[in-house]
C-alpha positions in Angstrom: 8.4 -6.8 70.0 11.9 -5.2 70.5 13.7 -4.2 67.3 16.6 -6.6 67.9 14.2 -9.5 68.3 12.2 -8.5 65.3 15.4 -8.4 63.1 16.4 -11.8 64.4 13.1 -13.3 63.4 13.4 -11.8 59.9 16.9 -13.3 59.7 15.6 -16.7 60.8 12.7 -16.5 58.4 15.0 -15.6 55.5 17.4 -18.5 56.4 14.5 -21.0 56.6 12.9 -19.7 53.4 16.2 -20.0 51.5 16.8 -23.5 52.8 13.3 -24.6 52.0 13.3 -23.0 48.6 16.6 -24.6 47.6 15.5 -28.1 48.5 11.9 -28.2 47.5 11.6 -25.8 44.5 11.2 -27.6 41.2 14.0 -26.9 38.7 13.0 -25.0 35.6 13.2 -27.2 32.5 15.7 -26.1 29.9 14.8 -26.0 26.2 17.5 -25.7 23.5 15.3 -25.2 20.5 11.9 -24.1 21.5 9.4 -23.5 18.7 6.1 -21.6 19.1 3.3 -21.4 16.5 1.1 -18.4 17.2 -2.0 -17.6 15.2 -4.5 -14.8 15.0 -2.3 -12.0 16.2 -4.0 -8.7 15.4 -1.8 -6.4 13.4 -2.2 -3.6 16.0 -0.6 -5.9 18.6 2.7 -6.6 16.7 4.6 -4.1 18.9 3.4 -6.1 21.9 4.6 -9.3 20.3 8.0 -7.7 19.6 8.4 -6.3 23.1 7.0 -9.3 25.0 8.3 -12.2 22.8 10.9 -11.2 20.2 13.1 -9.0 22.4 13.4 -11.4 25.3 14.0 -14.4 22.9 16.5 -12.3 20.9 18.4 -11.6 24.1 18.6 -15.4 24.9 19.4 -16.6 21.4 22.9 -17.8 20.5 22.4 -16.2 17.0 19.7 -14.3 15.4 16.0 -14.9 16.2 14.1 -15.7 13.1 10.4 -16.2 12.5 8.0 -17.0 9.7 5.2 -14.5 9.1 2.0 -15.4 7.4 -0.1 -12.3 6.3 -3.7 -12.6 5.4 -6.0 -9.8 4.4 -9.5 -9.5 3.1 -10.6 -6.3 1.3 -13.9 -6.2 -0.7 -12.4 -3.6 -3.0 -9.2 -5.6 -3.6 -5.5 -4.8 -3.1 -3.7 -3.3 -6.1 -0.7 -5.2 -7.6 1.2 -2.0 -7.3 0.7 -2.0 -3.5 1.8 -5.6 -3.2 4.9 -5.1 -5.4 6.1 -1.6 -4.5 5.2 -1.5 -0.8 4.8 -5.0 0.7 7.3 -7.0 -1.3 9.8 -4.2 -1.5 9.8 -4.0 2.3 10.3 -7.8 2.5 13.4 -7.4 0.2 14.7 -4.4 2.1 14.7 -6.3 5.4 16.5 -9.3 3.9 13.6 -11.7 4.3 12.5 -14.3 1.8 9.0 -14.5 0.3 8.5 -18.3 0.1 4.8 -18.4 -0.8 2.3 -16.1 -2.4 -1.3 -16.4 -3.3 -3.3 -13.7 -5.1 -7.1 -14.1 -5.5 
């Protein structure tokens, strides 16, 4: 096929594709306050959640993106009060989050 004819076919295809896409493609739904509840996220995947969910949503949000985090841990030896107070809860205070529920057993 000569080059000029080939280019003309590509141009026609693009025109038809654009026309077809504009008239038959379903429109994306728009959500003003989406809410997702996600469970069983392994702690070693939190960076992936940040990169793949929090960053894109933060870029779309009118204000700050906020989320609720529930942490569960089992340790046969137990977790020291000192660790909970001086490390975990201190971090929560430093980032400006609120601890709304706590269970120790």
